[in-house]
C-alpha atoms as a printed R data frame, in Angstrom:
   type eleno elety resid chain resno        x        y        z
1  ATOM     1    CA   UNK     A     1 -210.307 -164.989  -67.814
2  ATOM     2    CA   UNK     A     2 -206.518 -163.981  -67.281
3  ATOM     3    CA   UNK     A     3 -204.693 -161.871  -69.360
4  ATOM     4    CA   UNK     A     4 -200.919 -162.267  -69.008
5  ATOM     5    CA   UNK     A     5 -199.241 -158.870  -69.443
6  ATOM     6    CA   UNK     A     6 -195.517 -159.844  -68.277
7  ATOM     7    CA   UNK     A     7 -194.928 -160.329  -71.892
8  ATOM     8    CA   UNK     A     8 -194.224 -163.997  -71.626
9  ATOM     9    CA   UNK     A     9 -197.713 -165.445  -72.899
10 ATOM    10    CA   UNK     A    10 -198.267 -167.001  -76.309
11 ATOM    11    CA   UNK     A    11 -199.832 -163.854  -77.829
12 ATOM    12    CA   UNK     A    12 -196.459 -162.112  -78.633
13 ATOM    13    CA   UNK     A    13 -196.778 -159.012  -81.365
14 ATOM    14    CA   UNK     A    14 -195.508 -159.639  -84.557
15 ATOM    15    CA   UNK     A    15 -191.744 -157.442  -84.109
16 ATOM    16    CA   UNK     A    16 -189.241 -156.899  -86.555
17 ATOM    17    CA   UNK     A    17 -186.032 -158.647  -86.115
18 ATOM    18    CA   UNK     A    18 -182.831 -156.080  -87.320
19 ATOM    19    CA   UNK     A    19 -180.639 -158.727  -88.410
20 ATOM    20    CA   UNK     A    20 -183.881 -160.453  -90.799
21 ATOM    21    CA   UNK     A    21 -182.880 -159.738  -94.664
22 ATOM    22    CA   UNK     A    22 -186.455 -158.513  -95.655
23 ATOM    23    CA   UNK     A    23 -187.309 -156.013  -98.778
24 ATOM    24    CA   UNK     A    24 -185.945 -152.574  -98.256
25 ATOM    25    CA   UNK     A    25 -188.679 -150.036  -98.112
26 ATOM    26    CA   UNK     A    26 -188.511 -147.303 -100.910
27 ATOM    27    CA   UNK     A    27 -186.202 -144.614  -99.656
28 ATOM    28    CA   UNK     A    28 -184.047 -147.126  -97.354
29 ATOM    29    CA   UNK     A    29 -180.299 -146.924  -97.222
30 ATOM    30    CA   UNK     A    30 -179.867 -150.056  -99.142
31 ATOM    31    CA   UNK     A    31 -181.624 -148.686 -101.846
32 ATOM    32    CA   UNK     A    32 -179.878 -145.691 -102.511
33 ATOM    33    CA   UNK     A    33 -176.299 -145.264 -103.917
34 ATOM    34    CA   UNK     A    34 -173.653 -147.451 -102.975
35 ATOM    35    CA   UNK     A    35 -171.534 -146.686  -99.890
36 ATOM    36    CA   UNK     A    36 -168.659 -145.793 -102.185
37 ATOM    37    CA   UNK     A    37 -169.884 -143.560 -103.711
38 ATOM    38    CA   UNK     A    38 -171.980 -141.866 -100.921
39 ATOM    39    CA   UNK     A    39 -170.233 -139.567  -98.272
40 ATOM    40    CA   UNK     A    40 -170.623 -138.185  -94.868
41 ATOM    41    CA   UNK     A    41 -169.654 -134.848  -93.888
42 ATOM    42    CA   UNK     A    42 -169.698 -133.377  -90.117
43 ATOM    43    CA   UNK     A    43 -169.475 -129.574  -89.333
44 ATOM    44    CA   UNK     A    44 -169.515 -128.201  -86.132
45 ATOM    45    CA   UNK     A    45 -170.736 -124.736  -84.916
46 ATOM    46    CA   UNK     A    46 -167.957 -122.063  -83.339
47 ATOM    47    CA   UNK     A    47 -169.426 -123.100  -80.104
48 ATOM    48    CA   UNK     A    48 -168.963 -126.663  -80.251
49 ATOM    49    CA   UNK     A    49 -165.435 -125.759  -81.357
50 ATOM    50    CA   UNK     A    50 -164.948 -123.593  -78.587
51 ATOM    51    CA   UNK     A    51 -166.126 -126.278  -76.306
52 ATOM    52    CA   UNK     A    52 -163.553 -129.163  -77.260
53 ATOM    53    CA   UNK     A    53 -160.792 -126.710  -77.312
54 ATOM    54    CA   UNK     A    54 -161.554 -126.121  -73.959
55 ATOM    55    CA   UNK     A    55 -162.534 -129.216  -72.727
56 ATOM    56    CA   UNK     A    56 -158.517 -130.255  -73.921
57 ATOM    57    CA   UNK     A    57 -157.314 -127.582  -72.083
58 ATOM    58    CA   UNK     A    58 -158.656 -128.784  -68.803
59 ATOM    59    CA   UNK     A    59 -157.675 -132.226  -69.932
60 ATOM    60    CA   UNK     A    60 -153.948 -131.225  -70.361
61 ATOM    61    CA   UNK     A    61 -154.267 -129.451  -67.314
62 ATOM    62    CA   UNK     A    62 -152.648 -130.967  -63.617
63 ATOM    63    CA   UNK     A    63 -155.257 -131.823  -61.625
64 ATOM    64    CA   UNK     A    64 -152.716 -130.461  -58.633
65 ATOM    65    CA   UNK     A    65 -150.717 -127.540  -57.964
66 ATOM    66    CA   UNK     A    66 -147.596 -129.990  -57.145
67 ATOM    67    CA   UNK     A    67 -146.124 -127.104  -55.500
68 ATOM    68    CA   UNK     A    68 -148.544 -124.977  -53.534
69 ATOM    69    CA   UNK     A    69 -149.262 -128.971  -52.014
70 ATOM    70    CA   UNK     A    70 -145.170 -129.261  -51.516
71 ATOM    71    CA   UNK     A    71 -144.827 -125.924  -49.808
72 ATOM    72    CA   UNK     A    72 -148.194 -126.849  -47.657
73 ATOM    73    CA   UNK     A    73 -146.444 -129.681  -46.417
74 ATOM    74    CA   UNK     A    74 -143.279 -128.293  -45.888
75 ATOM    75    CA   UNK     A    75 -144.642 -125.540  -43.946
76 ATOM    76    CA   UNK     A    76 -146.494 -128.094  -42.111
77 ATOM    77    CA   UNK     A    77 -143.681 -129.734  -41.022
78 ATOM    78    CA   UNK     A    78 -141.943 -126.559  -40.060
79 ATOM    79    CA   UNK     A    79 -144.456 -125.584  -37.867
80 ATOM    80    CA   UNK     A    80 -145.320 -122.479  -40.000
81 ATOM    81    CA   UNK     A    81 -148.675 -123.004  -41.416
82 ATOM    82    CA   UNK     A    82 -151.111 -121.314  -40.065
83 ATOM    83    CA   UNK     A    83 -155.290 -121.698  -40.144
84 ATOM    84    CA   UNK     A    84 -156.840 -118.383  -41.162
85 ATOM    85    CA   UNK     A    85 -160.049 -119.394  -39.107
86 ATOM    86    CA   UNK     A    86 -161.831 -115.776  -40.514
87 ATOM    87    CA   UNK     A    87 -161.223 -117.028  -44.422
88 ATOM    88    CA   UNK     A    88 -162.908 -120.100  -43.824
89 ATOM    89    CA   UNK     A    89 -165.609 -118.444  -42.090
90 ATOM    90    CA   UNK     A    90 -166.196 -116.152  -44.872
91 ATOM    91    CA   UNK     A    91 -166.067 -119.134  -47.325
92 ATOM    92    CA   UNK     A    92 -168.492 -121.319  -45.378
93 ATOM    93    CA   UNK     A    93 -170.806 -118.475  -45.448
94 ATOM    94    CA   UNK     A    94 -170.453 -117.646  -49.473
95 ATOM    95    CA   UNK     A    95 -171.386 -121.240  -49.805
96 ATOM    96    CA   UNK     A    96 -174.242 -121.131  -47.600
97 ATOM    97    CA   UNK     A    97 -175.721 -118.161  -49.311
98 ATOM    98    CA   UNK     A    98 -175.483 -120.104  -53.008
99 ATOM    99    CA   UNK     A    99 -177.388 -122.577  -51.766
């Protein structure tokens, strides 16, 4: 005897088609008041409102500081840009400590 478990066999369980016109169950949305008399209401907590405002502020902020980019580009072109290797090393060590 072979048990077919790939779901293609002829012995499929009965499934409900969401598009079928069946009798609504008691308490089903279609047996309640008509949609024109129902109202849906959503309220946000103060935390959710703050998150929404912060998200909007972040999206409105520029993704780069163009003035700083231009200043570094000009310093590189003029040969005035100096790399502070001690500062870079300190930042790398602090990042390593965070891991």
